C-alpha positions as CSV (number, residue, x, y, z in Angstrom):
1,X,-22.4,-16.6,-3.0
2,X,-19.3,-14.8,-4.0
3,X,-16.0,-16.6,-4.4
4,X,-14.9,-14.0,-1.6
5,X,-17.5,-15.1,1.2
6,X,-15.4,-18.4,1.5
7,X,-13.5,-18.4,4.9
8,X,-10.3,-20.1,4.1
9,X,-8.3,-21.5,7.2
10,X,-5.1,-19.8,7.2
11,X,-3.9,-20.9,10.5
12,X,-2.4,-24.0,9.3
13,X,0.0,-22.2,7.1
14,X,2.7,-20.0,8.0
15,X,0.6,-16.8,8.1
16,X,2.0,-13.7,9.7
17,X,-1.4,-12.2,9.9
18,X,-3.2,-15.4,11.8
19,X,-0.5,-16.8,13.6
20,X,0.8,-13.7,15.4
21,X,-2.1,-13.6,17.9
22,X,-3.8,-16.2,20.3
23,X,-6.3,-18.4,18.3
24,X,-9.5,-16.3,19.9
25,X,-8.3,-13.2,18.7
26,X,-9.6,-12.1,14.9
27,X,-6.8,-10.8,13.2
28,X,-7.9,-7.7,10.9
29,X,-4.6,-5.8,11.1
30,X,-1.8,-6.2,8.2
31,X,-2.5,-5.6,4.5
32,X,-2.9,-9.1,3.6
33,X,-6.6,-10.4,2.1
34,X,-7.7,-13.6,3.2
35,X,-9.2,-14.3,-0.4
36,X,-7.7,-17.1,-2.7
37,X,-5.7,-15.6,-5.6
38,X,-7.4,-15.5,-9.2
39,X,-7.8,-19.2,-10.4
40,X,-5.6,-18.3,-13.1
41,X,-2.8,-17.8,-11.1
42,X,-3.1,-20.8,-9.1
43,X,-3.2,-22.8,-12.2
44,X,0.0,-21.4,-13.6
45,X,1.7,-21.8,-10.5
46,X,0.5,-25.3,-10.4
47,X,1.9,-25.7,-14.1
48,X,5.2,-24.3,-13.2
49,X,5.6,-26.8,-10.3
50,X,4.9,-29.9,-12.6
51,X,7.9,-29.0,-14.6
52,X,10.2,-29.7,-11.8
53,X,13.2,-27.7,-12.2
54,X,13.4,-24.5,-10.5
55,X,16.5,-22.7,-11.8
56,X,17.8,-19.1,-11.7
57,X,15.1,-17.3,-13.9
58,X,15.0,-14.2,-16.4
59,X,12.4,-11.7,-16.2
60,X,10.2,-13.2,-18.9
61,X,9.8,-11.0,-21.8
62,X,6.3,-11.4,-22.1
63,X,5.4,-10.0,-18.6
64,X,7.9,-7.0,-19.4
65,X,5.2,-6.7,-22.5
66,X,2.5,-7.1,-20.2
67,X,2.9,-4.4,-17.7
68,X,3.9,-2.1,-20.7
69,X,0.6,-2.4,-22.1
70,X,-1.2,-2.3,-18.9
71,X,0.4,0.9,-18.1
72,X,-0.6,2.2,-21.2
73,X,-4.1,0.9,-21.1
74,X,-5.0,2.0,-17.4
75,X,-3.2,5.1,-17.1
76,X,-2.4,6.4,-20.7
77,X,1.4,6.1,-19.7
78,X,3.8,5.2,-22.3
79,X,6.7,3.5,-20.5
80,X,10.0,2.2,-22.1
81,X,10.6,-1.6,-21.5
82,X,14.1,-0.4,-20.4
83,X,12.5,1.6,-17.6
84,X,11.5,-1.7,-15.6
85,X,13.5,-3.0,-13.2
86,X,12.0,-6.1,-11.2
87,X,12.5,-6.2,-7.4
88,X,11.6,-8.4,-4.5
89,X,9.4,-5.4,-2.8
90,X,8.2,-2.2,-3.2
91,X,9.6,-1.1,0.4
92,X,12.9,-2.6,-1.1
93,X,12.6,-0.2,-4.1
94,X,12.2,2.9,-1.9
95,X,14.9,2.0,0.5
96,X,17.3,1.0,-2.5
97,X,16.5,4.4,-4.1
98,X,17.0,6.5,-1.0
99,X,20.5,4.9,-0.5
100,X,21.3,5.3,-4.2
101,X,20.7,9.1,-4.6
102,X,21.5,10.4,-1.0
103,X,24.3,10.8,1.4
104,X,23.5,10.7,5.6
105,X,22.4,14.1,6.6
106,X,19.9,14.8,3.5
107,X,16.9,15.2,4.2
108,X,13.7,13.0,3.4
109,X,10.1,14.4,3.2
110,X,7.2,12.2,4.1
111,X,3.3,13.0,4.8
112,X,1.9,11.6,7.9
113,X,0.3,9.6,9.2
114,X,1.7,7.0,6.4
115,X,2.7,3.5,5.5
116,X,5.2,2.9,8.7
117,X,8.2,1.4,6.1
118,X,7.8,4.7,4.7
119,X,8.0,6.6,7.9
120,X,10.8,4.6,9.1
121,X,12.9,4.5,5.9
122,X,15.2,7.5,6.5
123,X,16.7,6.2,9.8
124,X,17.8,3.1,7.7
125,X,20.3,5.2,5.8
126,X,21.4,7.9,8.4
127,X,19.0,10.1,6.9
128,X,16.9,13.6,8.4
129,X,13.2,12.7,8.7
130,X,11.2,15.8,7.7
131,X,7.6,15.1,8.1
132,X,4.6,17.0,7.5
133,X,1.0,16.2,8.6
134,X,-1.9,15.7,6.5
135,X,-4.8,17.8,7.1
136,X,-8.1,16.0,8.0
137,X,-11.3,17.6,6.9
138,X,-14.4,17.5,8.9
139,X,-15.5,14.5,7.5
140,X,-12.2,12.6,8.0
141,X,-11.0,13.0,4.3
142,X,-7.2,14.1,4.4
143,X,-5.8,16.6,2.0
144,X,-2.3,18.3,1.4
145,X,-1.6,21.6,2.9
146,X,0.9,23.1,0.1
147,X,2.0,25.9,2.2
148,X,3.1,23.3,4.7
149,X,4.7,21.3,2.6
150,X,6.8,24.4,1.3
151,X,7.6,25.2,4.8
152,X,8.6,21.9,5.4
153,X,11.5,21.4,2.8
154,X,14.6,23.0,3.1
155,X,18.2,23.1,1.8
156,X,19.0,19.6,3.0
157,X,15.6,18.0,1.5
158,X,16.7,15.7,-1.2
159,X,13.8,13.0,-1.8
160,X,9.9,12.8,-1.1
161,X,8.5,9.5,-0.4
162,X,5.0,9.5,-1.8
163,X,2.4,7.0,-0.8
164,X,-0.4,6.7,-3.4
165,X,-3.2,5.7,-3.1
166,X,-2.2,6.6,0.6
167,X,-2.0,3.9,3.4
168,X,-3.4,4.4,5.8
169,X,-5.7,7.5,5.1
170,X,-7.6,5.9,2.1
171,X,-6.9,8.9,-0.3
172,X,-6.3,8.4,-4.3
173,X,-4.6,11.9,-4.8
174,X,-6.1,13.9,-7.9
175,X,-3.9,14.6,-10.8
176,X,-3.8,18.2,-9.6
177,X,-2.9,17.6,-6.2
178,X,-0.1,15.4,-7.5
179,X,0.9,17.9,-9.9
180,X,1.2,20.7,-7.2
181,X,3.3,18.4,-5.2
182,X,5.6,17.4,-7.9
183,X,5.9,20.9,-9.0
184,X,7.1,21.9,-5.3
185,X,9.6,19.1,-5.5
186,X,10.9,20.0,-9.0
187,X,11.3,23.9,-7.7
188,X,13.5,22.4,-4.9
189,X,15.7,20.0,-6.9
190,X,14.0,17.1,-5.2
191,X,13.6,13.4,-6.2
192,X,10.2,11.6,-6.1
193,X,9.9,7.9,-4.9
194,X,6.0,6.9,-5.1
195,X,4.9,4.1,-3.7
196,X,1.8,3.1,-5.8
197,X,1.1,-0.8,-4.9
198,X,-2.7,0.0,-4.4
199,X,-2.7,1.7,-7.5
200,X,-5.4,-1.1,-9.2
201,X,-7.6,-0.8,-6.0
202,X,-9.2,2.2,-6.4
203,X,-12.9,2.4,-5.6
204,X,-16.2,3.8,-7.0
205,X,-14.4,4.3,-10.6
206,X,-11.9,6.6,-9.5
207,X,-8.9,7.0,-11.9
208,X,-5.6,6.5,-10.4
209,X,-2.7,8.9,-11.7
210,X,1.1,7.6,-11.8
211,X,2.8,11.1,-10.6
212,X,5.7,10.0,-13.1
213,X,3.1,9.9,-16.0
214,X,2.2,13.9,-15.8
215,X,5.2,15.2,-17.3
216,X,8.5,14.4,-18.7
217,X,10.4,16.7,-16.0
218,X,8.6,14.7,-13.3
219,X,9.2,11.6,-14.8
220,X,13.1,12.2,-14.9
221,X,13.3,12.6,-11.4
222,X,10.8,9.9,-10.2
223,X,11.1,6.1,-9.4
224,X,7.4,4.5,-9.4
225,X,6.8,1.2,-7.4
226,X,4.1,-1.1,-8.4
227,X,3.5,-4.6,-7.8
228,X,0.6,-7.2,-8.4
229,X,0.9,-8.5,-4.6
230,X,-1.8,-6.3,-2.9
231,X,-3.9,-6.5,-6.0
232,X,-4.3,-10.1,-6.7
233,X,-3.0,-11.3,-3.0
234,X,0.4,-12.2,-4.1
235,X,2.5,-10.7,-1.4
236,X,4.1,-14.1,-0.1
237,X,5.7,-14.2,-3.7
238,X,7.6,-11.2,-3.6
239,X,7.2,-9.6,-7.1
240,X,7.7,-5.9,-7.6
241,X,8.8,-3.4,-10.3
242,X,10.5,0.0,-10.4
243,X,9.8,2.2,-13.2
244,X,12.7,4.4,-13.7
245,X,12.9,6.4,-16.8
246,X,16.2,8.3,-16.3
247,X,19.0,6.1,-17.0
248,X,21.4,7.7,-14.7
249,X,19.1,6.9,-11.7
250,X,18.9,3.3,-13.3
251,X,22.8,3.0,-13.2
252,X,23.0,4.4,-9.7
253,X,20.0,1.8,-8.4
254,X,21.6,-1.2,-10.3
255,X,24.9,-0.3,-8.8
256,X,23.5,0.2,-5.2
257,X,21.6,-3.3,-5.4
258,X,24.4,-5.3,-6.7
259,X,25.3,-8.3,-4.4
260,X,22.6,-7.0,-2.1
261,X,19.5,-7.0,-3.4
262,X,18.3,-10.4,-5.2
263,X,16.3,-11.0,-8.4
264,X,12.9,-11.8,-8.3
265,X,12.0,-15.4,-7.7
266,X,10.6,-18.0,-10.6
267,X,7.2,-18.4,-8.8
268,X,6.8,-14.4,-8.3
269,X,7.4,-14.0,-12.0
270,X,5.0,-16.8,-13.0
271,X,2.2,-15.5,-10.6
272,X,2.6,-12.1,-12.0
273,X,2.3,-13.2,-15.7
274,X,-1.0,-15.2,-15.1
275,X,-2.2,-12.3,-12.9
276,X,-2.0,-9.5,-15.1
277,X,-3.0,-11.7,-18.4
278,X,-5.8,-13.4,-16.9
279,X,-6.8,-11.8,-13.5
280,X,-8.7,-8.8,-14.4
281,X,-12.1,-10.6,-14.3
282,X,-11.4,-11.3,-10.8
283,X,-10.3,-8.1,-10.1
284,X,-13.5,-6.4,-11.3
285,X,-15.4,-8.5,-8.9
286,X,-13.0,-7.7,-6.2
287,X,-13.3,-4.0,-6.3
288,X,-17.2,-4.4,-6.2
289,X,-16.9,-6.7,-3.1
290,X,-14.2,-4.4,-1.4
291,X,-16.4,-1.3,-2.0
292,X,-19.4,-3.4,-0.3
293,X,-17.4,-4.2,2.5
294,X,-16.4,-0.4,3.0
295,X,-20.0,0.6,2.8
296,X,-20.9,-2.0,5.4
297,X,-18.1,-1.0,7.9
298,X,-18.7,2.8,7.3
299,X,-22.6,2.8,8.0
300,X,-21.9,0.1,11.0
301,X,-19.6,2.6,12.6
302,X,-21.5,5.3,12.2
303,X,-24.5,3.8,13.7
304,X,-23.2,1.6,16.1
305,X,-19.7,2.7,17.5
306,X,-19.8,6.1,19.0
307,X,-16.7,7.9,19.4
308,X,-15.4,6.1,16.4
309,X,-15.2,7.8,12.9
310,X,-14.1,6.0,9.7
311,X,-12.5,8.2,6.9
312,X,-13.7,8.1,3.6
313,X,-12.1,5.4,1.8
314,X,-11.2,6.2,-2.1
315,X,-8.6,3.2,-2.5
316,X,-7.1,0.3,-0.7
317,X,-9.1,-2.2,1.5
318,X,-7.6,-0.4,4.6
319,X,-10.0,1.5,6.8
320,X,-8.5,4.4,9.2
321,X,-10.7,4.8,12.3
322,X,-10.6,8.0,14.4
323,X,-11.3,6.8,17.9
324,X,-10.1,9.7,19.7
325,X,-13.7,10.9,21.0
326,X,-14.3,7.1,22.3
327,X,-11.3,8.1,25.0
328,X,-9.3,5.1,24.5
329,X,-6.1,7.0,24.6
330,X,-3.0,6.9,21.7
331,X,-3.7,3.0,21.4
332,X,-7.0,2.1,20.7
333,X,-5.9,-1.2,19.1
334,X,-4.8,-2.3,22.7
335,X,-8.2,-2.0,23.8
336,X,-9.9,-3.6,20.8
337,X,-7.2,-6.3,21.1
338,X,-7.9,-7.2,24.8
339,X,-11.6,-6.5,25.2
340,X,-12.9,-7.4,21.8
341,X,-10.4,-9.9,20.6
342,X,-9.8,-8.0,17.6
343,X,-6.5,-7.3,16.2
344,X,-5.8,-3.8,14.5
345,X,-2.9,-1.8,13.6
346,X,-1.9,0.9,15.9
347,X,-2.3,4.2,14.5
348,X,1.2,5.0,16.1
349,X,2.7,2.8,13.6
350,X,2.0,5.6,11.0
351,X,3.9,8.3,12.6
352,X,2.6,11.8,13.9
353,X,-1.1,11.9,13.4
354,X,-1.6,8.5,14.0
355,X,-2.3,9.1,17.9
356,X,-5.8,8.0,18.9
357,X,-6.2,5.8,15.5
358,X,-6.2,2.5,14.1
359,X,-6.2,0.8,11.1
360,X,-8.8,-2.0,10.0
361,X,-8.1,-4.4,7.2
362,X,-11.4,-5.1,5.1
363,X,-9.8,-7.5,2.6
364,X,-11.8,-10.6,4.3
365,X,-15.2,-12.4,3.8
366,X,-18.0,-10.2,4.9
367,X,-19.0,-12.2,7.8
368,X,-15.6,-12.0,8.8
369,X,-16.0,-7.9,8.8
370,X,-19.0,-8.1,10.3
371,X,-17.9,-10.3,13.4
372,X,-15.1,-8.2,13.9
373,X,-17.1,-4.9,13.9
374,X,-19.9,-6.5,16.0
375,X,-17.1,-7.5,18.5
376,X,-15.4,-4.1,18.5
377,X,-19.2,-2.5,19.2
378,X,-19.8,-4.6,22.1
379,X,-16.5,-4.1,23.7
380,X,-17.5,-0.4,23.4
381,X,-20.9,-0.9,24.6
382,X,-19.6,-2.9,27.6
383,X,-16.9,-0.1,28.5
384,X,-19.4,2.5,28.4
385,X,-22.0,1.0,30.6
């Protein structure tokens, strides 16, 4: 039995995922895994608590060293320690960057359907949302229409908000795709904020490429956002970091955050260091388990749920379900919540292109995934007579 098979009661905790809905609803919506974090992380937190003093922390020098080494080892990306800026979240990071380098009325390019906070970020700063649709293929795999990207950009466009690996469509963009996107941005004198929070959750041996690692010219106009939170299930501890190679951009972000954005908390630093130093064996097992969950879900949906199709999942643990042929309208999540008692994320949360879709979180014990899918199948069967 895998450690990931254990079903842990989370309703007794302050869990947004488990406490938002009635107790008979199986929550499979938010990107929050139901697995215990790696044992070395839990032990490090215990040791830190036993010390008993919780004053203001600095970012541990060892954590900075570990991050630099990890980026070099995993992505062949040589990052100077001075480029790293710790933040309490990746969403905080791309909003902070948008405010630092734009003025009201500037345009922001996003590729939809996309993670809701990315889609909604321009409105937070009185910026113009300039969205383009990703292109689904016959198999449901999404690609970027580069001609459409060119046509969506105009003289107002200042910033591109990239999500890679992509939430919710599950793509891990290739180096060539990223290069083509970056070159378009450079040609239009644009900046890039790249949300790469799922960078270590790539499946089937794929290689994640940080867009800033492609060339110094791209790096100079890019802020890369990463975190251990999705990888090691540490989201509640709020420790993320931005990689900002350009000194002027770092200064602009530091000035913009002053008095507004807090430092990372002590426990977040402690958990991040332990995860990056000692968590990789756990991560290797997790990736195998997530791939097996994906394969089960994909096969089950194809065989048992007519009218529903799951996009190929290359990275993240989030399944993107096309329910349009099932005749459930723009909000299939409402049907599944009411009739199957399974909570999913509405595709409309992800902007244009999400109508008729929903997102299913696969970061749960296998039996929970099985139960959710069977409930969904039974609801569809009952509806169709």
